[in-house]
VEXDRENFI-38969 format. One line per field, with one value per residue (C-alpha): residue number from 1; chain; x, y, z. Coordinates in steps of 0.02 Angstrom, whole numbers. Example, Ala and Ser with C-alpha at 12.3 -4.5 7.8 and 13.67 -1.06 7.14 Angstrom:
k c(1, 2)
c c(A, A)
east c(615, 684)
north c(-225, -53)
up c(390, 357)
END
This chain:
k c(1, 2, 3, 4, 5, 6, 7, 8, 9, 10, 11, 12, 13, 14, 15, 16, 17, 18, 19, 20, 21, 22, 23, 24, 25, 26, 27, 28, 29, 30, 31, 32, 33, 34, 35, 36, 37, 38, 39, 40, 41, 42, 43, 44, 45, 46, 47, 48, 49, 50, 51, 52, 53, 54, 55, 56, 57, 58, 59, 60, 61, 62, 63, 64, 65, 66, 67, 68, 69, 70, 71, 72, 73, 74, 75, 76, 77, 78, 79, 80, 81, 82, 83, 84, 85, 86, 87, 88, 89, 90, 91, 92, 93, 94, 95, 96, 97, 98, 99, 100, 101, 102, 103, 104, 105, 106, 107, 108, 109, 110, 111, 112, 113, 114, 115, 116, 117, 118, 119, 120, 121, 122, 123, 124, 125, 126, 127, 128, 129, 130, 131, 132, 133, 134, 135, 136, 137, 138, 139, 140, 141, 142, 143, 144, 145, 146, 147, 148, 149, 150, 151, 152, 153, 154, 155, 156, 157, 158, 159, 160, 161, 162, 163, 164, 165, 166, 167, 168, 169, 170, 171, 172, 173, 174, 175, 176, 177, 178, 179, 180, 181, 182, 183, 184, 185, 186, 187, 188, 189, 190, 191, 192, 193, 194, 195, 196, 197, 198, 199, 200, 201, 202, 203, 204, 205, 206, 207, 208, 209, 210, 211, 212, 213, 214, 215, 216, 217, 218, 219, 220, 221, 222, 223, 224, 225, 226, 227, 228, 229, 230, 231, 232, 233, 234, 235, 236, 237, 238, 239, 240, 241, 242, 243, 244, 245, 246, 247, 248, 249, 250, 251, 252, 253, 254, 255, 256, 257, 258, 259, 260, 261, 262, 263, 264, 265, 266, 267, 268, 269, 270, 271, 272, 273, 274, 275, 276, 277, 278, 279, 280, 281, 282, 283, 284, 285, 286, 287, 288, 289, 290, 291, 292, 293, 294, 295, 296, 297, 298, 299, 300, 301, 302, 303, 304, 305, 306, 307, 308, 309, 310, 311, 312, 313)
c c(A, A, A, A, A, A, A, A, A, A, A, A, A, A, A, A, A, A, A, A, A, A, A, A, A, A, A, A, A, A, A, A, A, A, A, A, A, A, A, A, A, A, A, A, A, A, A, A, A, A, A, A, A, A, A, A, A, A, A, A, A, A, A, A, A, A, A, A, A, A, A, A, A, A, A, A, A, A, A, A, A, A, A, A, A, A, A, A, A, A, A, A, A, A, A, A, A, A, A, A, A, A, A, A, A, A, A, A, A, A, A, A, A, A, A, A, A, A, A, A, A, A, A, A, A, A, A, A, A, A, A, A, A, A, A, A, A, A, A, A, A, A, A, A, A, A, A, A, A, A, A, A, A, A, A, A, A, A, A, A, A, A, A, A, A, A, A, A, A, A, A, A, A, A, A, A, A, A, A, A, A, A, A, A, A, A, A, A, A, A, A, A, A, A, A, A, A, A, A, A, A, A, A, A, A, A, A, A, A, A, A, A, A, A, A, A, A, A, A, A, A, A, A, A, A, A, A, A, A, A, A, A, A, A, A, A, A, A, A, A, A, A, A, A, A, A, A, A, A, A, A, A, A, A, A, A, A, A, A, A, A, A, A, A, A, A, A, A, A, A, A, A, A, A, A, A, A, A, A, A, A, A, A, A, A, A, A, A, A, A, A, A, A, A, A, A, A, A, A, A, A, A, A, A, A, A, A, A, A, A, A, A, A)
east c(993, 830, 845, 799, 701, 665, 496, 409, 425, 528, 719, 733, 734, 634, 639, 585, 455, 325, 185, 13, -90, -252, -275, -228, -357, -471, -540, -428, -314, -324, -194, -69, -74, -73, 68, 171, 139, 224, 352, 401, 395, 517, 635, 638, 700, 544, 546, 366, 204, 32, -125, -281, -421, -541, -415, -456, -633, -537, -411, -252, -184, -184, -104, 26, 55, 105, 223, 301, 344, 492, 522, 534, 623, 485, 408, 208, 72, -111, -271, -426, -590, -654, -728, -734, -899, -936, -945, -1136, -1136, -1000, -1134, -1270, -1163, -1130, -1314, -1363, -1234, -1323, -1487, -1532, -1651, -1623, -1635, -1529, -1447, -1312, -1168, -1078, -958, -849, -816, -834, -675, -656, -538, -641, -665, -486, -427, -513, -454, -280, -278, -350, -220, -88, -155, -190, -7, 75, 187, 164, 178, 171, 276, 127, -55, -176, -353, -425, -521, -546, -658, -645, -815, -785, -621, -728, -674, -543, -520, -463, -310, -266, -266, -154, -24, -30, 1, 138, 221, 205, 269, 131, 129, 273, 175, 3, -100, -223, -241, -351, -404, -290, -448, -476, -292, -297, -443, -382, -211, -301, -423, -363, -184, -135, -193, -86, 77, 62, -31, -43, -123, -134, -1, 95, 193, 34, -38, -50, 82, 18, 82, 100, 266, 250, 184, 270, 218, 165, 107, 7, -71, 108, 103, -42, -182, -77, 2, -163, -235, -78, -89, -255, -199, -56, -183, -285, -134, 25, 121, 122, 178, 315, 371, 373, 456, 581, 610, 615, 724, 615, 473, 309, 194, 241, 139, 284, 403, 287, 239, 408, 453, 310, 353, 536, 491, 379, 523, 650, 523, 506, 671, 642, 443, 375, 290, 168, 117, -6, -20, -108, 54, 214, 319, 252, 340, 515, 490, 435, 573, 687, 639, 689, 860, 878, 989, 983, 814, 839, 875, 726, 601, 658, 637, 465, 419, 461, 341, 221, 246, 240, 105, 5, -117, -256, -230, -181, -350, -449, -343, -355, -530)
north c(565, 581, 656, 548, 624, 559, 494, 570, 441, 325, 287, 274, 389, 366, 439, 611, 560, 422, 339, 356, 204, 294, 242, 63, -60, 83, 76, 13, -35, -230, -323, -348, -164, -99, -213, -154, 23, -21, -112, 33, 140, 43, 33, 216, 239, 258, 184, 260, 198, 289, 175, 163, 60, 149, 123, -4, -40, -95, -218, -104, -146, -338, -295, -190, -320, -438, -323, -279, -463, -433, -261, -258, -110, 6, 125, 136, 255, 182, 276, 240, 334, 322, 152, 36, -38, -224, -367, -350, -150, -197, -319, -185, -42, -144, -201, -14, 36, -100, -52, 127, 190, 28, 85, 9, 72, 199, 147, 213, 345, 362, 254, 338, 405, 317, 180, 29, 49, 128, -38, -141, -47, -45, -227, -264, -152, -238, -413, -345, -278, -423, -320, -288, -107, 47, 189, 319, 308, 444, 490, 503, 661, 672, 847, 955, 890, 719, 694, 702, 534, 534, 356, 366, 485, 364, 220, 303, 354, 176, 106, 218, 168, -14, 5, -31, 136, 252, 397, 473, 613, 664, 664, 763, 934, 1088, 1190, 1107, 1105, 1277, 1228, 1056, 1122, 1256, 1143, 962, 986, 825, 733, 848, 749, 728, 804, 755, 891, 945, 1091, 1175, 1331, 1420, 1377, 1508, 1488, 1379, 1399, 1227, 1214, 1054, 944, 835, 872, 767, 850, 797, 872, 974, 1006, 935, 1051, 1205, 1181, 1154, 1321, 1419, 1347, 1422, 1581, 1581, 1548, 1695, 1800, 1755, 1910, 1851, 1678, 1770, 1861, 1724, 1608, 1736, 1751, 1558, 1529, 1378, 1376, 1366, 1344, 1150, 1057, 931, 1089, 1178, 1004, 971, 1136, 1158, 978, 1033, 1198, 1100, 980, 1114, 1227, 1092, 976, 890, 835, 691, 726, 602, 589, 456, 408, 263, 272, 199, 325, 466, 377, 382, 566, 622, 534, 609, 774, 753, 716, 841, 986, 1084, 1118, 1203, 1369, 1377, 1308, 1439, 1576, 1501, 1491, 1672, 1729, 1623, 1710, 1891, 1875, 1710, 1762, 1756, 1562, 1512, 1589, 1482, 1324, 1334, 1420)
up c(-1209, -1123, -938, -776, -637, -458, -425, -274, -124, -241, -209, -388, -537, -708, -868, -885, -1021, -972, -1100, -1060, -1066, -1112, -1295, -1261, -1319, -1378, -1545, -1686, -1549, -1498, -1378, -1516, -1576, -1386, -1339, -1493, -1429, -1260, -1340, -1446, -1297, -1199, -1355, -1374, -1194, -1106, -918, -847, -896, -843, -838, -741, -683, -810, -962, -1098, -1023, -857, -966, -998, -820, -860, -1036, -958, -828, -952, -1033, -850, -844, -961, -887, -705, -694, -778, -651, -653, -599, -592, -507, -430, -446, -625, -637, -792, -864, -799, -920, -914, -947, -1104, -1172, -1150, -1215, -1379, -1401, -1377, -1522, -1639, -1592, -1595, -1444, -1349, -1167, -1032, -853, -848, -754, -609, -664, -516, -353, -195, -126, 37, 111, 74, -121, -131, -51, -167, -315, -260, -228, -402, -475, -403, -463, -623, -651, -568, -460, -248, -267, -390, -382, -398, -355, -394, -356, -523, -556, -381, -331, -169, -126, -140, -38, 136, 208, 328, 322, 140, 179, 324, 214, 70, 209, 280, 102, 73, 237, 199, 28, -76, -166, -182, -149, -194, -250, -377, -565, -657, -753, -723, -666, -504, -442, -350, -243, -218, -165, -57, 32, 22, 25, 112, -39, -152, -140, -315, -437, -611, -734, -896, -916, -1067, -1077, -1110, -943, -794, -664, -504, -340, -261, -209, -98, -232, -359, -537, -672, -835, -991, -1138, -1159, -1345, -1450, -1403, -1390, -1572, -1637, -1550, -1610, -1786, -1797, -1737, -1868, -2009, -1959, -1945, -2067, -2015, -1833, -1909, -2000, -1860, -1732, -1848, -1883, -1688, -1650, -1806, -1868, -1974, -1874, -2011, -1998, -1876, -1826, -1803, -1687, -1596, -1565, -1494, -1382, -1307, -1276, -1198, -1084, -1038, -999, -916, -781, -798, -616, -660, -765, -930, -1013, -1174, -1257, -1440, -1562, -1693, -1647, -1750, -1629, -1492, -1567, -1613, -1453, -1347, -1483, -1433, -1260, -1305, -1428, -1368, -1530, -1509, -1339, -1404, -1527, -1400, -1264, -1387, -1420, -1249, -1214, -1355, -1265, -1105, -1184, -1313, -1282, -1139, -1266, -1310, -1135, -1065, -1205, -1169, -975, -958)
END
């Protein structure tokens, strides 16, 4: 059975594994297919959904909102900062794909991290989601130099106290976390970042952690290393007690190792395929994987520094 975890700032728990909505309404995923992915995640036992204003060209929150009408107990993260294209910009982008060399304007990549734009984004997100609050509200890919408007922090704290958001923080790449935590710690109540057992240790004791990219990229990197060094593959497989040349086996053990390393943290994954949803959630509740996953994690700690340095450069 899948673990549950307490959410930062929330009085209720959710499943340790959450579904990332980054691929919804993307290439090859129309509304019907995207909705089936949301349903498959729910049927597999997942109760947390991670979305953003950017996802699905700005349309994924509305799709998730339709899903949430039937599942009011689901918990939700959404984000502010990365801006989706406007309708006019989407038309231009489509025209540019059809007519090579056609020039147009470049859309603004990010909002300004201030209270006014944050308020507008949060209010729009809540309308699209059909909810009066979200459990987690994150600043999307915020950098240290962008968090210079004091009114933003006051706004976030006011919304937390008013119950519009359970808690707030920053979602982005692993490499910016140390600087954010050192220089903009008040914003770092929640830190959502890529992390796997290859990741170097981060000293962020006061932050609620949310992890993503816990197994796919590391599995590819480790598989490539095994391809170059068959003796390493043989030795690691023997120590772990599993055939690590099988990509699915390797991915499952890396996911289990990550989940077990941080049992109180939320872990996200995104996929375009329904069968991957069932498999990933099965890993979370499979106690038989705990031993092999722990042995793999020890090998990674003892011998995987080179791969870790490449993954988190």
